[in-house]
N, CA, C and O atoms as CSV, one atom per row, in Angstrom:
chain,resi,resn,atom,element,x,y,z
A,1,TYR,N,N,-109.698,67.642,32.955
A,1,TYR,CA,C,-109.748,68.566,31.950
A,1,TYR,C,C,-108.686,69.515,32.084
A,1,TYR,O,O,-109.160,70.640,32.237
A,2,PRO,N,N,-107.384,69.503,32.087
A,2,PRO,CA,C,-106.313,70.254,32.232
A,2,PRO,C,C,-106.779,71.614,31.630
A,2,PRO,O,O,-106.753,72.701,32.207
A,3,GLU,N,N,-107.180,71.373,30.452
A,3,GLU,CA,C,-107.223,72.603,29.509
A,3,GLU,C,C,-108.319,73.514,29.724
A,3,GLU,O,O,-108.174,74.730,29.601
A,4,ALA,N,N,-109.403,72.976,30.038
A,4,ALA,CA,C,-110.650,73.654,30.726
A,4,ALA,C,C,-110.485,74.030,32.185
A,4,ALA,O,O,-111.301,74.843,32.619
A,5,ARG,N,N,-109.403,73.490,33.147
A,5,ARG,CA,C,-109.064,74.344,34.063
A,5,ARG,C,C,-108.393,75.412,34.121
A,5,ARG,O,O,-108.454,76.219,35.049
A,6,ALA,N,N,-107.508,75.530,32.864
A,6,ALA,CA,C,-106.610,76.717,32.704
A,6,ALA,C,C,-107.539,77.765,31.932
A,6,ALA,O,O,-106.962,78.840,31.770
A,7,ILE,N,N,-108.575,77.723,31.521
A,7,ILE,CA,C,-109.140,78.836,31.275
A,7,ILE,C,C,-109.771,79.683,32.207
A,7,ILE,O,O,-110.288,79.135,33.180
A,8,GLN,N,N,-109.843,81.111,32.091
A,8,GLN,CA,C,-109.990,82.034,33.115
A,8,GLN,C,C,-111.538,82.136,33.039
A,8,GLN,O,O,-112.033,82.296,31.923
A,9,ARG,N,N,-112.222,82.070,33.958
A,9,ARG,CA,C,-114.062,81.772,34.197
A,9,ARG,C,C,-114.277,82.746,35.342
A,9,ARG,O,O,-113.594,82.948,36.346
A,10,LYS,N,N,-115.558,83.366,34.867
A,10,LYS,CA,C,-116.139,83.918,36.239
A,10,LYS,C,C,-117.281,82.622,36.147
A,10,LYS,O,O,-117.780,82.135,35.132
A,11,ILE,N,N,-117.495,82.265,37.529
A,11,ILE,CA,C,-118.649,81.038,37.775
A,11,ILE,C,C,-119.207,81.574,38.784
A,11,ILE,O,O,-118.531,81.854,39.774
A,12,VAL,N,N,-120.804,81.868,38.722
A,12,VAL,CA,C,-121.515,82.415,39.801
A,12,VAL,C,C,-122.565,81.333,40.157
A,12,VAL,O,O,-123.315,80.814,39.332
A,13,PHE,N,N,-122.540,81.121,41.166
A,13,PHE,CA,C,-123.256,79.999,41.835
A,13,PHE,C,C,-124.304,80.526,43.052
A,13,PHE,O,O,-123.903,81.072,44.080
A,14,HIS,N,N,-125.629,80.279,42.762
A,14,HIS,CA,C,-126.557,80.610,43.250
A,14,HIS,C,C,-126.741,79.614,44.165
A,14,HIS,O,O,-126.373,78.501,43.790
A,15,ALA,N,N,-127.337,79.724,45.567
A,15,ALA,CA,C,-127.639,78.903,46.800
A,15,ALA,C,C,-128.643,79.393,47.496
A,15,ALA,O,O,-128.723,80.614,47.626
A,16,GLY,N,N,-129.498,78.629,48.014
A,16,GLY,CA,C,-130.404,79.062,48.835
A,16,GLY,C,C,-131.376,78.245,49.222
A,16,GLY,O,O,-131.234,77.066,48.899
A,17,PRO,N,N,-132.836,78.696,50.149
A,17,PRO,CA,C,-133.936,77.828,50.210
A,17,PRO,C,C,-134.692,77.798,49.170
A,17,PRO,O,O,-134.482,78.597,48.257
A,18,THR,N,N,-135.590,76.991,49.108
A,18,THR,CA,C,-136.962,76.730,48.253
A,18,THR,C,C,-137.579,78.080,47.898
A,18,THR,O,O,-137.809,78.885,48.801
A,19,ASN,N,N,-137.827,78.333,46.766
A,19,ASN,CA,C,-138.517,79.751,46.296
A,19,ASN,C,C,-137.783,80.813,47.005
A,19,ASN,O,O,-138.367,81.537,47.812
A,20,SER,N,N,-136.715,80.920,46.782
A,20,SER,CA,C,-136.402,82.425,47.165
A,20,SER,C,C,-135.463,83.161,46.080
A,20,SER,O,O,-134.657,84.042,46.377
A,21,GLY,N,N,-135.653,82.746,44.980
A,21,GLY,CA,C,-135.500,83.348,43.825
A,21,GLY,C,C,-134.296,82.907,43.140
A,21,GLY,O,O,-133.995,83.423,42.063
A,22,LYS,N,N,-133.643,82.081,43.620
A,22,LYS,CA,C,-132.173,81.546,43.064
A,22,LYS,C,C,-132.312,81.383,41.249
A,22,LYS,O,O,-131.430,81.862,40.536
A,23,THR,N,N,-133.395,80.729,40.710
A,23,THR,CA,C,-133.385,80.675,39.492
A,23,THR,C,C,-133.464,82.061,38.527
A,23,THR,O,O,-132.869,82.384,37.499
A,24,HIS,N,N,-134.414,82.673,39.299
A,24,HIS,CA,C,-134.586,83.928,38.708
A,24,HIS,C,C,-133.424,84.891,38.605
A,24,HIS,O,O,-133.110,85.516,37.592
A,25,HIS,N,N,-132.864,84.928,39.707
A,25,HIS,CA,C,-131.654,85.813,39.861
A,25,HIS,C,C,-130.555,85.210,38.697
A,25,HIS,O,O,-130.071,85.961,37.851
A,26,ALA,N,N,-130.234,83.787,38.765
A,26,ALA,CA,C,-129.535,83.394,37.838
A,26,ALA,C,C,-129.964,83.492,36.388
A,26,ALA,O,O,-129.140,83.386,35.479
A,27,ILE,N,N,-131.032,83.660,36.210
A,27,ILE,CA,C,-131.330,83.930,34.821
A,27,ILE,C,C,-131.100,85.177,34.487
A,27,ILE,O,O,-130.447,85.258,33.447
A,28,GLN,N,N,-131.474,86.508,35.119
A,28,GLN,CA,C,-131.173,87.732,35.206
A,28,GLN,C,C,-129.720,87.609,35.003
A,28,GLN,O,O,-129.280,88.195,34.014
A,29,SER,N,N,-128.861,86.944,35.765
A,29,SER,CA,C,-127.151,87.251,35.570
A,29,SER,C,C,-126.824,86.609,34.433
A,29,SER,O,O,-125.957,87.186,33.777
A,30,PHE,N,N,-127.206,85.678,34.021
A,30,PHE,CA,C,-127.133,84.771,32.438
A,30,PHE,C,C,-127.553,86.057,31.218
A,30,PHE,O,O,-126.904,86.263,30.193
A,31,LEU,N,N,-128.553,86.668,31.565
A,31,LEU,CA,C,-129.121,87.602,30.425
A,31,LEU,C,C,-128.041,88.878,30.352
A,31,LEU,O,O,-127.594,89.308,29.289
A,32,ALA,N,N,-127.695,89.420,31.709
A,32,ALA,CA,C,-126.677,90.388,31.746
A,32,ALA,C,C,-125.098,90.500,31.058
A,32,ALA,O,O,-124.408,91.385,30.553
A,33,ALA,N,N,-124.961,88.871,31.397
A,33,ALA,CA,C,-123.422,88.838,31.118
A,33,ALA,C,C,-123.042,88.955,29.625
A,33,ALA,O,O,-123.900,88.812,28.754
A,34,LYS,N,N,-121.786,89.210,29.346
A,34,LYS,CA,C,-121.598,89.549,27.846
A,34,LYS,C,C,-121.473,88.087,27.180
A,34,LYS,O,O,-121.625,87.909,25.971
A,35,SER,N,N,-121.167,87.014,28.139
A,35,SER,CA,C,-121.491,85.656,27.473
A,35,SER,C,C,-121.616,84.622,28.529
A,35,SER,O,O,-121.085,84.779,29.629
A,36,GLY,N,N,-122.250,83.654,28.247
A,36,GLY,CA,C,-122.671,82.667,29.291
A,36,GLY,C,C,-123.149,81.552,28.649
A,36,GLY,O,O,-123.454,81.552,27.456
A,37,VAL,N,N,-123.252,80.370,29.556
A,37,VAL,CA,C,-123.711,78.859,29.351
A,37,VAL,C,C,-124.505,78.591,30.511
A,37,VAL,O,O,-124.130,78.607,31.684
A,38,TYR,N,N,-125.612,78.348,30.069
A,38,TYR,CA,C,-126.632,77.622,30.687
A,38,TYR,C,C,-126.763,76.083,30.891
A,38,TYR,O,O,-127.262,75.566,29.891
A,39,CYS,N,N,-126.470,75.197,31.875
A,39,CYS,CA,C,-126.382,73.854,32.004
A,39,CYS,C,C,-127.784,73.144,32.628
A,39,CYS,O,O,-127.889,73.157,33.854
A,40,GLY,N,N,-128.700,72.620,31.955
A,40,GLY,CA,C,-129.521,72.278,32.437
A,40,GLY,C,C,-129.678,70.603,32.361
A,40,GLY,O,O,-129.374,70.050,31.304
A,41,PRO,N,N,-130.109,69.891,33.382
A,41,PRO,CA,C,-130.305,68.649,33.476
A,41,PRO,C,C,-131.316,67.947,32.504
A,41,PRO,O,O,-131.338,66.748,32.225
A,42,LEU,N,N,-131.964,68.717,32.145
A,42,LEU,CA,C,-133.073,67.913,30.934
A,42,LEU,C,C,-133.119,69.011,29.869
A,42,LEU,O,O,-132.825,70.195,30.030
A,43,LYS,N,N,-133.602,68.316,28.587
A,43,LYS,CA,C,-133.616,69.108,27.463
A,43,LYS,C,C,-134.760,70.004,27.356
A,43,LYS,O,O,-134.769,70.906,26.519
A,44,LEU,N,N,-135.749,69.796,28.183
A,44,LEU,CA,C,-136.779,70.776,28.421
A,44,LEU,C,C,-136.532,72.217,29.212
A,44,LEU,O,O,-137.052,73.271,28.846
A,45,LEU,N,N,-135.725,72.094,30.261
A,45,LEU,CA,C,-135.002,73.369,31.018
A,45,LEU,C,C,-134.019,73.954,30.153
A,45,LEU,O,O,-133.865,75.172,30.241
A,46,ALA,N,N,-133.359,73.337,29.371
A,46,ALA,CA,C,-132.578,74.120,28.498
A,46,ALA,C,C,-133.020,74.655,27.280
A,46,ALA,O,O,-132.396,75.531,26.682
A,47,HIS,N,N,-134.301,74.056,26.802
A,47,HIS,CA,C,-135.191,74.755,25.805
A,47,HIS,C,C,-135.803,75.877,26.565
A,47,HIS,O,O,-135.775,76.897,25.876
A,48,GLU,N,N,-136.311,76.054,27.656
A,48,GLU,CA,C,-137.071,77.187,28.449
A,48,GLU,C,C,-135.877,78.272,28.509
A,48,GLU,O,O,-136.079,79.387,28.028
A,49,ILE,N,N,-134.835,78.005,29.002
A,49,ILE,CA,C,-133.618,79.077,28.909
A,49,ILE,C,C,-133.557,79.495,27.640
A,49,ILE,O,O,-133.797,80.696,27.513
A,50,TYR,N,N,-133.337,78.960,26.744
A,50,TYR,CA,C,-133.270,79.204,24.960
A,50,TYR,C,C,-134.219,80.277,24.696
A,50,TYR,O,O,-133.920,81.394,24.274
A,51,GLN,N,N,-135.384,79.852,24.978
A,51,GLN,CA,C,-136.658,80.824,24.811
A,51,GLN,C,C,-136.801,81.699,25.511
A,51,GLN,O,O,-137.419,82.653,25.038
A,52,LYS,N,N,-136.394,81.786,26.709
A,52,LYS,CA,C,-136.457,83.033,27.590
A,52,LYS,C,C,-135.153,84.242,27.077
A,52,LYS,O,O,-135.218,85.470,27.135
A,53,SER,N,N,-134.232,83.540,26.675
A,53,SER,CA,C,-133.329,84.528,26.476
A,53,SER,C,C,-133.419,85.132,25.123
A,53,SER,O,O,-133.055,86.291,24.922
A,54,ASN,N,N,-133.934,84.308,24.122
A,54,ASN,CA,C,-134.222,84.902,22.611
A,54,ASN,C,C,-135.236,85.866,22.736
A,54,ASN,O,O,-135.168,86.849,21.999
A,55,ASP,N,N,-136.467,85.731,23.796
A,55,ASP,CA,C,-137.246,86.450,23.668
A,55,ASP,C,C,-136.972,87.577,24.237
A,55,ASP,O,O,-137.619,88.588,23.961
A,56,ALA,N,N,-135.846,87.579,25.230
A,56,ALA,CA,C,-135.337,88.952,25.583
A,56,ALA,C,C,-134.735,89.316,25.167
A,56,ALA,O,O,-134.017,90.020,25.877
A,57,GLY,N,N,-134.415,89.268,23.866
A,57,GLY,CA,C,-133.577,89.897,22.753
A,57,GLY,C,C,-131.816,89.719,23.160
A,57,GLY,O,O,-130.904,90.513,22.931
A,58,VAL,N,N,-131.775,88.485,23.779
A,58,VAL,CA,C,-130.200,88.010,24.151
A,58,VAL,C,C,-130.170,86.763,23.291
A,58,VAL,O,O,-130.871,85.775,23.509
A,59,PRO,N,N,-129.074,86.915,22.032
A,59,PRO,CA,C,-129.112,85.741,21.088
A,59,PRO,C,C,-128.552,84.451,21.952
A,59,PRO,O,O,-127.507,84.446,22.601
A,60,CYS,N,N,-129.342,83.525,21.834
A,60,CYS,CA,C,-129.057,82.152,22.769
A,60,CYS,C,C,-129.047,80.996,21.521
A,60,CYS,O,O,-129.950,80.863,20.695
A,61,ASP,N,N,-127.857,80.232,21.589
A,61,ASP,CA,C,-128.110,78.646,20.807
A,61,ASP,C,C,-128.748,77.919,21.874
A,61,ASP,O,O,-128.966,78.207,23.051
A,62,LEU,N,N,-129.017,76.807,21.100
A,62,LEU,CA,C,-129.588,75.543,22.093
A,62,LEU,C,C,-128.760,74.352,21.447
A,62,LEU,O,O,-128.773,74.243,20.221
A,63,VAL,N,N,-127.994,73.399,22.274
A,63,VAL,CA,C,-127.400,72.621,21.960
A,63,VAL,C,C,-127.728,71.511,23.100
A,63,VAL,O,O,-127.384,71.677,24.270
A,64,THR,N,N,-128.398,70.414,22.664
A,64,THR,CA,C,-128.893,69.001,23.483
A,64,THR,C,C,-128.395,67.963,22.881
A,64,THR,O,O,-128.092,68.107,21.696
A,65,GLY,N,N,-128.171,66.594,23.556
A,65,GLY,CA,C,-127.676,65.495,22.489
A,65,GLY,C,C,-128.696,65.195,21.217
A,65,GLY,O,O,-128.304,64.498,20.281
A,66,GLU,N,N,-129.813,65.672,21.236
A,66,GLU,CA,C,-130.472,65.750,19.874
A,66,GLU,C,C,-130.681,66.652,19.049
A,66,GLU,O,O,-131.375,66.507,18.042
A,67,GLU,N,N,-129.964,67.938,19.462
A,67,GLU,CA,C,-130.467,68.756,18.343
A,67,GLU,C,C,-129.441,70.081,18.872
A,67,GLU,O,O,-129.116,70.327,20.033
A,68,ARG,N,N,-129.042,70.861,17.575
A,68,ARG,CA,C,-128.149,72.095,17.812
A,68,ARG,C,C,-129.046,73.252,17.043
A,68,ARG,O,O,-129.425,73.196,15.873
A,69,THR,N,N,-129.201,73.933,17.652
A,69,THR,CA,C,-129.911,75.267,17.088
A,69,THR,C,C,-129.138,76.778,17.023
A,69,THR,O,O,-129.004,77.250,18.151
A,70,PHE,N,N,-128.798,77.321,16.331
A,70,PHE,CA,C,-128.154,78.350,16.035
A,70,PHE,C,C,-129.095,79.428,15.812
A,70,PHE,O,O,-130.070,79.227,15.088
A,71,VAL,N,N,-128.903,80.546,16.356
A,71,VAL,CA,C,-129.604,81.467,16.170
A,71,VAL,C,C,-129.503,82.591,14.951
A,71,VAL,O,O,-130.341,83.157,14.249
A,72,ASP,N,N,-128.100,82.626,15.051
A,72,ASP,CA,C,-127.334,83.096,13.840
A,72,ASP,C,C,-127.725,82.548,12.389
A,72,ASP,O,O,-127.221,81.455,12.126
A,73,PRO,N,N,-128.526,83.109,11.414
A,73,PRO,CA,C,-128.767,82.516,9.986
A,73,PRO,C,C,-127.723,81.884,9.412
A,73,PRO,O,O,-127.968,80.897,8.718
A,74,ASP,N,N,-126.167,82.388,9.612
A,74,ASP,CA,C,-125.174,81.497,9.052
A,74,ASP,C,C,-124.678,80.415,9.903
A,74,ASP,O,O,-123.928,79.536,9.479
A,75,GLY,N,N,-125.086,80.483,11.054
A,75,GLY,CA,C,-124.761,79.265,11.852
A,75,GLY,C,C,-123.838,79.870,12.721
A,75,GLY,O,O,-123.746,79.220,13.762
A,76,ARG,N,N,-123.017,81.008,12.689
A,76,ARG,CA,C,-122.032,81.209,13.702
A,76,ARG,C,C,-122.741,81.218,15.154
A,76,ARG,O,O,-123.929,81.461,15.368
A,77,GLN,N,N,-121.700,80.883,16.146
A,77,GLN,CA,C,-122.172,80.660,17.684
A,77,GLN,C,C,-122.609,81.670,18.341
A,77,GLN,O,O,-121.831,82.621,18.271
A,78,SER,N,N,-123.543,81.862,18.958
A,78,SER,CA,C,-123.679,82.769,19.723
A,78,SER,C,C,-122.785,83.075,21.023
A,78,SER,O,O,-121.973,82.260,21.461
A,79,ALA,N,N,-123.018,84.332,21.591
A,79,ALA,CA,C,-122.005,84.284,22.923
A,79,ALA,C,C,-123.209,83.674,24.160
A,79,ALA,O,O,-122.845,83.949,25.303
A,80,HIS,N,N,-124.169,83.124,24.103
A,80,HIS,CA,C,-124.859,82.915,24.871
A,80,HIS,C,C,-125.243,81.274,24.121
A,80,HIS,O,O,-125.457,80.996,22.941
A,81,VAL,N,N,-125.215,80.265,25.532
A,81,VAL,CA,C,-125.977,78.714,25.071
A,81,VAL,C,C,-126.578,78.142,26.025
A,81,VAL,O,O,-125.987,78.031,27.099
A,82,ALA,N,N,-127.705,77.713,25.891
A,82,ALA,CA,C,-128.523,76.970,26.805
A,82,ALA,C,C,-128.179,75.284,26.193
A,82,ALA,O,O,-128.144,74.873,25.033
A,83,CYS,N,N,-127.974,74.613,27.407
A,83,CYS,CA,C,-127.434,73.105,27.041
A,83,CYS,C,C,-127.676,72.084,27.901
A,83,CYS,O,O,-127.681,72.350,29.103
A,84,THR,N,N,-127.909,70.801,27.485
A,84,THR,CA,C,-127.741,69.901,28.777
A,84,THR,C,C,-126.775,69.709,29.213
A,84,THR,O,O,-125.858,69.971,28.434
A,85,ILE,N,N,-126.421,69.283,30.325
A,85,ILE,CA,C,-125.341,69.157,30.957
A,85,ILE,C,C,-124.016,68.522,30.039
A,85,ILE,O,O,-123.045,69.114,29.568
A,86,GLU,N,N,-124.350,67.249,29.999
A,86,GLU,CA,C,-123.520,66.593,28.985
A,86,GLU,C,C,-123.079,66.946,27.661
A,86,GLU,O,O,-122.337,66.228,26.991
A,87,MET,N,N,-123.608,68.215,27.233
A,87,MET,CA,C,-123.229,68.685,26.011
A,87,MET,C,C,-122.438,70.117,26.343
A,87,MET,O,O,-122.087,70.816,25.392
A,88,CYS,N,N,-122.196,70.493,27.563
A,88,CYS,CA,C,-121.372,71.515,27.754
A,88,CYS,C,C,-119.828,71.631,27.189
A,88,CYS,O,O,-119.049,70.727,27.490
A,89,SER,N,N,-119.455,72.533,26.522
A,89,SER,CA,C,-118.061,72.285,26.021
A,89,SER,C,C,-117.192,72.842,26.833
A,89,SER,O,O,-117.271,73.994,27.260
A,90,VAL,N,N,-116.231,71.956,27.106
A,90,VAL,CA,C,-114.976,71.928,28.044
A,90,VAL,C,C,-113.763,73.048,27.520
A,90,VAL,O,O,-112.842,73.525,28.183
A,91,THR,N,N,-114.035,73.220,26.433
A,91,THR,CA,C,-112.401,73.842,25.748
A,91,THR,C,C,-113.003,75.075,25.163
A,91,THR,O,O,-112.280,75.599,24.316
A,92,THR,N,N,-114.400,75.813,25.445
A,92,THR,CA,C,-114.770,77.045,25.082
A,92,THR,C,C,-114.423,77.909,26.327
A,92,THR,O,O,-114.778,77.709,27.489
A,93,PRO,N,N,-113.502,79.106,25.740
A,93,PRO,CA,C,-113.379,80.252,26.766
A,93,PRO,C,C,-114.368,80.859,27.226
A,93,PRO,O,O,-114.210,81.766,28.044
């Protein structure tokens, strides 16, 4: 994907042992960023981040193979999206 590689992005990778707070810190970084994408391996995990983000007042859309939920009533995309990995856009800056 040459176009995707050409886009300037900041990628945050959280690594560490079990129960070290990786997921918590990743979600906090996601919520604090001006935009972000959460790619989950399962629809259930993407939906959980979608709920947490919107509950925290950070508008977040949900995109899975089965559904697309935009929080904006006019259908405009939010700066944050929670998706399943296969639905991650490789062309969105």
